[in-house]
N, C-alpha and C positions, 0 to 999 in steps of 0.2 A: 304489888304495884297497882296503882289506880289508873283507870281509863274510863272514858265515856263510851257507851254503846249506842250507836245510831241505827235506826230501823227503817230504812226506805221501803216504800210500798211498790215502787216501780223501778225498772232498769234505769230510766232517765234520772230519777231522783238519786239513785245510787251513784251514777256517774257524776252528778252535780256535787254530791258530798265528797267524792274522791278528789274532785278538782278544788273544792273549797278548802279542804284540809290536807292538801297534797303534802307528802313528806311526813305526815304525822298519823296516817291511817293504815290499817290492815283490813282486808276483807275477810269476814268469817262466815262459814256456813255450818258444817258439822263441828269444826274446831278441833278435831282429833290431833292434828299436827300443830296448829297455831297455838293452842293453849299450852301445850308442852313447851314450846319455844318461849312463851311469856313467863311461865313458871321458872324456867331455867335462866331467865333474864338474858336470853339470846337476842331478843327484840324488845323494844319499849315503846309501843304505839300509844299515842294520846287518845286515839279514837278507834273503835272497831265498827266497821260498817257491816251490819248483819243482814246479808241478802236472803236469809231463809224466809223472810216475810214477803218476798216477791212471788206472786202466784205464777204458775205455768212454767217453771224452770225445772221441774222434776219429771218430765215426760220421758217415756220410752216408746217410740213410734216407728213403724215402717210405712213407706209410701208404696205406691203401686209398682214402682220400678225396683223395689227391694232395698232402697237406701234406708239405713238406720239413722234415726235422729234421737239423741239422748240429751236431755236438759242437764245443765251443769250441776243442778241440785239433786239429781238422781243419786240415791245411795248405792254404795258398793254392793250391799245385800240385794237391792232390787235388780242390779245387773246379774248377780249370781243366780237369782231365782226366776228371772223372766223366762217363761216358756218360749216366747218368740225368739229371744236371743239364743236360747239353747238350741232351737231348731235351725236358725239361719246364720248365726255367728257364734258357734259354741265355744270357741277359744276365748271370747270375751268373758263369758260366764265362768269358764274354767279358771281363768286368771284371777277373776274377782274372788273366787272361793279360796284362793291362797293368800289373801291379804289380811293380815292381822287376826284378831279374835272376832268372834261373832258380835260382840258388843261394838267393836270398832267398825265392822262392816255395816251394822245397823244405823250408825250415825254418820260415818265418813261419806263424803260425796265424791263423785267422779271429778267434778271441777276442782274441788279442793286438792285431791290427790295429784292431779296434773299440774295445777298452779303452784303447789308446794315445790315442784321440780326437784324432788330427790332423785339422784341417779339410780336408786334402788326401787323406785315406785313400780308396783306390780302391774298397774293398768297400762302403762305407757308402751312397753315393747310389743304386745300383741296388737294394740291399736295402730302403732306405727307400721307394723307389718301388713296390716289390712288397708293401709292407705288413708287413714282417718284425717280429717281436717277439723279445725276448731273455729267457731264463729266468735269474734270479739266485737264488743260494742263500746264505743268511747265518745268523747266530745266531737270527733270528726265523723261519726256514723259507724257503720258496720264494715268489717273486713273479715276475710277467711284466710287462715294460715294453715298450711300442712303441719300436722302434729310433729312430723320429723324435723321441722325447722322452728318449732315453738320454743324449744329449750336452748339456752345459750350458755349455761354453766350450772354448777350446783346451786339450787335455790334461785336460779335466774331464768327469766323467760323474755319473750319479745313484747310482753304487755307494756304499753306505754301509760303515762300518767292519765288516770281517769278511766282506763279501760277495764272491762269485765269480760271474762269468758262466760258465754251464755249457752253454748250448745256444742256438741260433738257430732260430726256427721261421718258415717262410715259407708263406703260403697258396698254393693252386694258381693258376696264371695262367689267367684266363678265356679262353674261345675267342676267336679273332680279336684277341688281344692280342700285341703285339710290343714288344720292348725293345732299347735300345742304350745303351752307355756309351762316351763319347768323352773322351779325355784329351789335353790340350795341354801339351807341355813343349818346352823349347828344345834338349834333348839326348837325345831318345828316351825310351822308356818306363821306363828304369832310374831316371830322376829323378822326384821327386814332381811331381804335377800343378801347373801354374800355374792351370789351369782344368779342372774336370771337369764333365761334363753327363750325367746319366742321364735318358732319356725312356722312359716306359712308356705305350703308347697302345693303347686298345681301340677297334676300329672296327666300325661296322654299315654295310656297304657302303662308301660314300665318306664317311660321316658319322662324326666322332669322338665316341664316347660318353663316354669318360673318358680323361683325360690326367694323368700324374704327371711332373712335371719337378723334378729334384733336382740342385742345384749343389754342387760341392766346391771348396774352396780360395778361395772368394770371400766368406766370412763367418766368424764365429768358430766356427760349427758347420756341418755339412752342411745345406743350405738348400732346403726346398721352396718354389718360387715359385708360390704359390697364385693370385695375381692373373693371372699369365700362363697358368696352367692353365685358368682360368675362361673366358678368351677363346676357347679352342679347343673346349671341351666343347659338344657338340650341334651343331657346325658342320662344314661340309665343309673338309677340309684343303687349302686353296688356297695358291698361292705367296704371295699378298698377306697371307693370314691368318697363315701361318707367319712372315712377316717381322714382323708386328705382335706376335706372341707372343714372338719373339726379342728385340725391343726392350723389351718389358715385363719379360722375364726379366733383362735387363741392368739395367733400372731398379731392380729389387728387390734385386739383389746389393749387397753392401757390402764390397768387398775393401779390403785395405790395400796400401801400397807396401812392398816389401822388396827384397833384393838380386836376386831372381829376376825381378821384374816390377813395374811401377807399377800403382796402382789403376786409372788410366784405361785402360791396356792390358788389364788383366784384364776390365774392363767391356766393352770392344770384343770381346774373345775370347768372353765369355759370349754375346753376340749371334751371333757367327759360328758357334760350336759348337752352340748351341741350334737355329739354323736347320739346320745340317748333320744333327744328330741327328733332328730331326723329318722331314726329307727322307728319311733312311735308313729310318725307320720306315714312311713312306708307300710307299717303293719295295718294301720287304719284304712289306707287306700286299697290294700289287697282285699 
């Protein structure tokens, strides 16, 4: 398939190109997902707007209050290897390490992974659990959207015509908060998740003060299982309560059957991996 590649040097220029050629463009950065879609003829863009030439969109920075700012062009590998993220938001680094092969992580970007909006995207569940927001820039200026509300369906987001994701913002992790992301596949971490579970747990002694549980690959979008969270909040994290939460998380999930796994199998694995994730958080907090 033939297409023209456009190389804007600024965000405003990229927005202008998206407006000028609306309906016929796709934004490309690392291209690890997009180029596969083009090869498989799933999409047929006339123009690719290559934002990799825009300077300043690959930063990883912390401000004085502990907020993390990540440019949309930061690679998955840079998130994995950042010593600051490992110190202050280790679950982000840990989740990044489970995405695809080393070659994919070296090229793929955080913005591309999120905007591709795959239900199985490894970066989304932990970021949603941490309360991340995304900054979008378009013809009407800037706006910030909670990542939890960014996804509207498989491959679909709230991005409007001419809008770009330029930054991800993550609040500080409160004291005594731990997080883990677990991914289940049948052929190692190179393959997409059959089930993904992110658990972010804040403890006061043995009592769980706040829990965020976010599932991947078991609903049309990354899914916070709020009913399951409520069971644990304010309670001691016992084996029996963890099992109850895991069953509730499975009940809230709504997976489909496909070539990689049946819906029933995915529901079973949600229960198994939610239990495992909460136990891992409990062990770390001890």
